[in-house]
C-alpha angles and dihedrals in degrees: 000000000000119000117230133194118235100259146335140264091273106060094169093057114131134201111252112241120203108226088231091061092069131073127287092299107058098199099074089054088055093048096045094058103157124233117256100218107034133045113276116251093243142001129282132207111286093234089057094048089048094051092049093054094040091053096052092047088059085080092067119097121263106268092213092058092045101112089171098072127076088198123113112260101178136044135165120277088244091058091049091051091051090049093050090049090053104040095102094055117104108222093207092059098081093162096059094037102036096155092052084052090050091052090052090052091050092052089050090052091046092053093044089056092045090053097046100247114182092245112013097181090061097037118151111227147115143202119252137183090268142317093292091066089039091056090046089054092047092047089051091054093049090052095048091049089053091050091053091050096045109035094150093051091046094050090048090060099254111163113233117226135208122210122214144136120280086242095069118125117269091252089077092054088051091049091054093046095046097043099038099246123146111243109221106190131190110224123226116257129199108311093347105103102175143035120330111207097219093047091050092048089050090059096054126099142150091298095052111117095191148308124266117215119186122218098206118011116225090221099064109349096250122144117238115235098257095169093051090046089053090047089051088052092047088057090046090055090049091054104037108014093244111145106195127177128224128223117202114211099205096167088148109001098055086070095045109040097054090061104033103027108032093158089063108106100208103122139066089314080082101079087208092060104098100172143008131194132192139177113244086196096061119048087347082079100230131125114256136308119042133102137169134221121192134180130205092241144327092284091062093058108055109229095231093069090062113087120210104209128191097212134155094347102320145078106237136178113227136178110180143113091222123058116190112034135148121273094208093095092050090051091048090050090055089046090053094046089050095043098048109026121187096306093047091052091048090052094050095045092044089051091053092048093048088052091048096047091046094046093048092051094049092049089052090052092057089079110231100070135076121204120233092185133002107222093251095122111036108009086254131099139182128213136178135190121276117257089250095058104097103157099072142005137210091278091058090052094051092046091052095046091052087065088067092048094259114136104204110159123224120200146153123251123245135252116350094008100056086125088069121087122181147174118232128203121195114200112204137171105291094034094105133189089257090057088048089052087053093049092049091050091051093048091048089049093051098046097078088053092047091047091055092060117110088228144324117310120238113294120239112257093229122048129211115290128225122227137184 
């Protein structure tokens, strides 16, 4: 979350109040304009407070036109009603809200079955606030398992390490920083924008707690080759005796691949995969924020990490970084599982992929752009300008599309490919073929103006971030 200071230069600034927002007499409403940076002296009518906040939020972008985010921006009215009815339920209080806890348990079992866990009915897993927390929990389990297996090395001060591609989401960098784990990253090379199995195995040693494979890179939407990573680690074990687990960061892909790529063996069918996470609020099709973390079996999640808390009338096992949080998103996840079923999810994800593949092809046909991916794995693709295009760059394209309300991020790639800048489009449920037509029309309309520029405008200092 962003950090903010406590105020601004103008400490006396006040919120402007329209006279018609007050009561029958408009004058008191004008005189009672509340301060911006300290608590008002007294209360105001709820309708007035609502309208003030509502009007300020109009300055936010239109979420449906946000092609930067992976996060769900549309749900059915029935789901919104259920969330409103459940917003006051504390997810951690399983004794007071046992049926909400039961819905969480059912969701874990459904995901375990979807991801081919050895014993789905007795799966080990939990809901989280999102994939970032789920990744932190999975990383903690990997580190604790390494400490168990290597007590002498841990006692001697050896620093554990985690191997991953340089394209991983920033939460993995946070995990390594917060939990004092060395991050060993495989850089990009040429047209390879994600983890290379041989390079990952080469970075492993006795202090490696595991390898992270991403099913759906945020940079270009491509799947990392989980099966090949596991095979490389099998060969490493044959040569050295090192037996290393794999965690699959399936923030997006774990809710796409089971439905559209059933032949892809990325999940618990791989004996080396110890844990998987996903974001319910991405291609799980639920409003933020909810994520899920699952482990192969109880051995994969060290028992000492699970706290048994006597809280609000019951003894509950809990594994979480957050404690109190709303149960509404878990309820919405169960609703969506129940509502769509396997075939419904497959239809929704296929529709998103169809839009992505078609849109990528049409953008390539415009002429100035070169595709880095085609949207045929995650419904996500990246593209850049061709070498001969000198009048504008991807940052100019992003800036001009924003004028029409489209949020299309432009960013540079990381280590070894910092020379490459790209645009990325995320196609989600609700981004229809009709909206894609409008995007292509706007882009087509802008190109002649961009091509008349004498050269690219100055790039922004900070690129678009990526968030679970």
